[in-house]
N, C-alpha and C positions, 0 to 999 in steps of 0.2 A: 504494500500500500504506500503510495507516494506521500511524503510529508508536505504539509501546506506551509509555505514560508513567505512571510511578508516583512517589509521594512517600514518602520515608523520614525518620524523625526518630530521636532517641536511643533510643526505645522499641523500634523494629523494624529498626534499621539492620543488625543482624546477620543478618537474613533476606535482605539484598541481596548479590548476587554481584558484587564489583568486577571489572571486565574485566581480563584479563591482557594489558594493553597498557602501553606506557610512560606514557601519560596516565592510565590507570586505576590503575596502581600509585602514581603520584604523588598522585592525588586521594585515595587511601586513606590514604597517609602523612600528608597534610596535613589532611584533613577529619575523619577518624575521631576523633582526640584532641579536637578542638573539639566534636564532637557528644557525646562521652562525658563530657567534663569541663566544658564550657561555655566560651563565647568569652572571658569576662573573665579566665580563668586564663592566656590566651595574649595577649590584647590588652586592656589594663587598662580602656580607655575605650570598649569596644564591648559593649553589652548588646543581645542580639538572640536570636531563635529561629532556629537554623540547621537547615536541611533539606537533603536530597539529592534532587534531581529526576533520576530515571533516564529518559532518553529513548532508547528502543531499547537499553537497557543502558548508555548513556554517562552518567556522573555529572556533574551540573551543580549547584553549590552555590546555595542560595536562602536569603535572610534575610528574616525577617518582623518588622516593628516597628509600634508603635502611637503612642507619644509619644517618650520618650527624647530630649528636645531637647538634652541635654548630651552625646550620643554623639559619637564621632569622625565626621567627615564621610562616611566610607565606608558608614555605615548611616543617617545622618541628613541628608536634604536640607535641613532647616532650618539645621543647622550649616554645610553647604556654602554655601548661598546667602545666609545672613544673618550668622551668628556669624563664620565664617572670612572672609567677604567684607568685613566691617567692619574686620578686622585688616589686610587687604591694601590697603585704601584708602590707607594711608600711602605705598605705592609710587607713587602718582600725583604726589606732590610738589607739590600745589596745595592750599593750606589752604582756600580758599573752596569748591573742588570737593569736597574731602574732607568738609567740614562739610555741604554740601548732600546729597551721596550718603549720608552717615551717617544724616542725619535721614530720608531716603527709606527706607533699609534698616530703620530702627527701626519706622517706620510699617508697612512691608510685613510685617515679622516678626510684629507683633501680629495682623495680619489672617490671616497664614498659619496661625498657631496656632489661630485660630478656625475655620479650614477643615479642621482635623485633617490638616495637611500631612504629618506624619510617619507617617501610617497607610499603610504602603507595604511592598511586597514587591520586593526586588531580585533579579534573575535573574543567574546567573553572578557572584555576589559572593564574591570570595576574601578580602574584608576588607583589601584592599591599595589603595594609591593608584591603581594601574592594573590593570584586569582584562583579561587576554588571553583571547580566546574560543576554545573548542574548535571543531573543524571539524564542524559539524552541517549537514545538508541544510536547505534553506529550509522544507520541509514539517515538519521536526522542530521548528524554532522555532515554527511555527504551532501544532503540537500541544502544545508546552510552554506557550505562552501560553494556549491554550484550557483546559488542565488547571488552571493557576493562577487563571484567571478564575472557574472553577467552584469551586475550593477556597477562594478568598479574594474573594468578590464585593463586599466592602466596602473593599478595599484598592486603591490605585493599584499598577500593575505596571510596574516600571522596569528598564531595561537601561543601566547606566553604561558609561563608557569606550569610546564608539563614535566613530570618526572616519572620514571618507570614504576615506582612503588604505588603511586596513586592514580596514574593515568594510562594504564596498559591499553585499555580499549581505544582511547583517543589516539594514542601513539600508533597503534596498529592500523587504525583506519586512515590516519594521515600519511602513514608510510605507504599504504596501498595507493594513495593518491599522488605519490612521488614528491611529497613535501621534503624540503631540506630540514635537517635537525641541527640547529645552531646552538651550541652550549651557551648558557647565559650566566650561570653562577653555581656555586656549591651551596646547597641548603642542608638543613638538619631536621631529621624526623625523630620524634621521641614517642615510643609505643606506649603512651599513657593509657591506651585502650586495652592493654594487657595487664591483668593483675600481676603484681610482683615484678614489674618492669625494672630494668637496671640491675647493677650488681651491688655488692655490699658497700663498695666505696661510694658509688653514686647515691645510694640511699642514705649513707651517713652525711654526705655533703648536703643533700636536700633537707634532712632533719636539722642540720646546723643552720642552714639558710633560713628555714622556717621559724627558728627561734629568735631571729634578729629583731622582728617587729616589736615583740613584747619587751625584749631587752632594751630597745631604744625608745620605748614609750610611744609607739605608733599604733593607731587603730586602723583596721581595714574598713573602707567604706565602698559601697556600690553606688549605682546611679541614684538610688533613692536617698542617699546621703550627700548628694551633690546638688548645687543650685546654679542658676545663671551666673552668680558671683564667682563661681569656680572656673568658668569657661576661659577667661583670659589667662588664668594660672595654668590650666591644662595646655593651652596653646604655647605658653612659655616653657613648660616642662618638655613638651615634644620638641620645640625648637632647640633647646639646650642640648639634647642628645642627638636627635636624628638629623638636624640641620647644621648646628654649629660644630658638634663633635665629629659627625660623619660627613654629610654632604648636603649642600643646598640643591643638589639634583634630585634628592628625595622629594616626594610630594609635600608641598607646603600647605597643610590644611589651614583653612581660615576658621574664624570663630563661628561663622555660619555653619560650616561642616560639623564642628564640634557640638554646636547646639542641637543639630539634628541627631547626632549620636546620643546625646544626653536625653532628649525628649522623645525621639522617635525610635530609639533602640537600633539605629543602623549599625552601631557598634555597641557591644555590652561593656560598660565602663566599671573599673575597679581602681582603687587607689589607696594610698597611705596618708593619713592625716595626723598631725601632731600640733598641739597648741592652737587648734583651729585652722592651721594652714596645710594645704595639700602639697606634699613634697615629692610624690611619685604617682604615676598613673599608667594604666594600660587599657587598651580597647581591643576586643576581639570579635570575630564572627565565626560561625560554624556552618558547615554544609556537608551533609551525607557522611557523618561520622568523623569529620576532620575539622579542627579549629586552627586559626592563625591570627596573628596579632599585628595589624598594620599600625596601631597607635601604641607607642611605648616611650615613656619619658620620665626623667627625674631631675631634681635640682643638682646639677653638676658642680655648683659652687659650694655645696655642703661637703664636709669631710668624707673622704672615701671610706673611712673606717665604719661609717654608719651602715654601709652595705645595701644602699637603696636598690642597686641593680640586682643584687642577689635576692633581696626581699621580693621584688617584682617577679623575678623568674620563678622563685619558689611558689608564689601565689598562683602564677599562671599554670604551672605544672599540677598543682593541687586542684585547680578548677577543672583542668582537662581530665585528670584522673577520676575525680568525683563524678564527672558526666560520662565517663567511658569513651572519651574522644581521643583520637590520635592527634598529637600536637605537631603542627608544621611550624618549626621555629625560624623559618626564613634563613637568611645568611648572616654572617658576622659573628663575633665573639666565639670563634670556632672551638678553641680549647676548652673554654668554659662549658659549652654545650656538650662536647664530647665527654668531659669529666662527669657530667650528670646523666649520661646514658644515651645521648642522641647519636644517631648514625648519619654519616654524610651521604649525600646523593647528588648527582649532577642534574641540574634542571636545564630544560631546553626550551627554545622557541622554535616551533614548527612553522615553516614559511613556505607558501606556495608561490613559486616564481616562474614555473614552466611556461606560463602564457605570455611572459614579458620578453622583449627583445634581448639579445645577448648583452647589449650595452647596459641593461638594467640588471640582468641575472648575475653577471660575473661577480658583483660585489658580495652577494650572499654565498656564492660558491667558494670564493677565496676565503671569506670570513669563516665559513664552516671548517674549511681545511686547516686554517691557522689555529683556530681554537681547539680543534680535536688534536692536532699535532703538538701544539705549544701551550695553549691556555689551560686545558684540562690537566695535563701533567704537572704544570706549575701549581695549580690549585691543590692537587693531591700531595705534591711534594712538600709544600709549605703549610698544608693543612689549613687553608684559608676558608 
C-alpha cells in the first residue's frame, strides 16, 4: 500500500490535521510556533525554511537551506564539518597535528562552498543536537525520500543523527537507496534501560555523584518548581556551558524557546537550586524508549569542587533508569561518560546525492572518504 505524503509550510499548515497521539501532540506543540513565527525567534543562530512532511498523517519536520554558512551546525553541514571541526581540533592536544588538520579543513571548506555544500534538505530535523526518529515503516521512509527528491531536485537530502544501535532499519533502507554515510561525531549510549547496567566502578562513581547535591545543600526541582523568573537564568546556564565553554555553533536557544519548554513541556526540565537560585539545569525529551538531553547547563563561575556537572549527569542517569529508557548522551566529555558505563558509537549523516551533478556530488564523496579514513580513526584513537 503506497504511503500518502504531503508537505506543509507556514502558509497551509492549518489545513493539516495533527494526529491525536502522544507524538502528534508533541510535534504540534513544538513545531507549530516555529512554523508560524520563524526559527530565529526560538533558536537565534538557525535560519532555515521549516516544513512539515506528513507521511500517512505522521508529522516529520524538514528544513531547507541554500547557503547560511554561519548557521548552527544543526542546519549547516559546512558549520558541522568545517567551522565546528576547527574548534574541536584543540582536543587533540598535538600542535603539529592541529596545524596540519586546520590547514586541511580550510582548504576543504573553500572547495565545499564552491560545490554549494549547504544546499540541503534535512529530514526529521528538530533543530537539536540529537534527532530521535519516529517509528515509521521502511516503505514510509522510501516515500518520504521520493517526495523530497521530487520537491527539491537541486538539493542534497540528508538524515542526521543515525547510529547502528538505534537506527538499523533506517540505515538499511537508506543504504538500499544508495545514500552516502558520512560520519558526523562519536556519541555515547548508556543502557539505563537494562537493570544492573554498568560495572562496579561505574556504579560507585554514580553513587558518589548522586550524593553531591545533598552534601552541597542543593535541592532538585522540576518544571513545577520553576517560574518565568527562572527563564533568563536557564538561558544563562546553557550559554555558560554549551556556548561559551564549547561553541557558539551550538544552537543558541532564546528565552522564547525556553518558555515553551517550561510551559508546554517541549523539553522536560530539571535543575538544582540553592538559596533560591538555580545553578544547574537540564532539559530532555524521549521517543520510543530513548531519551536525550539537548539542554544542559550550569554556572561555570562557581567552584569546580561543587561538582555541578557530575550532579546533573547523575540526575539524568537516574531519571533515565527510573523510566526504563536508554540514555543517548550525545558527544563530548568522553572519558567521563565512559567511566560511568557509556559505550561509544559512531553517528552518521545519510545523504542522498545521486540525483545531483558531479560538481555537487564530489564534495560528499570526498568528505565521506576522508572521515572514514582519517576522522573516525582519530576519534577512536583519542577517545573523543
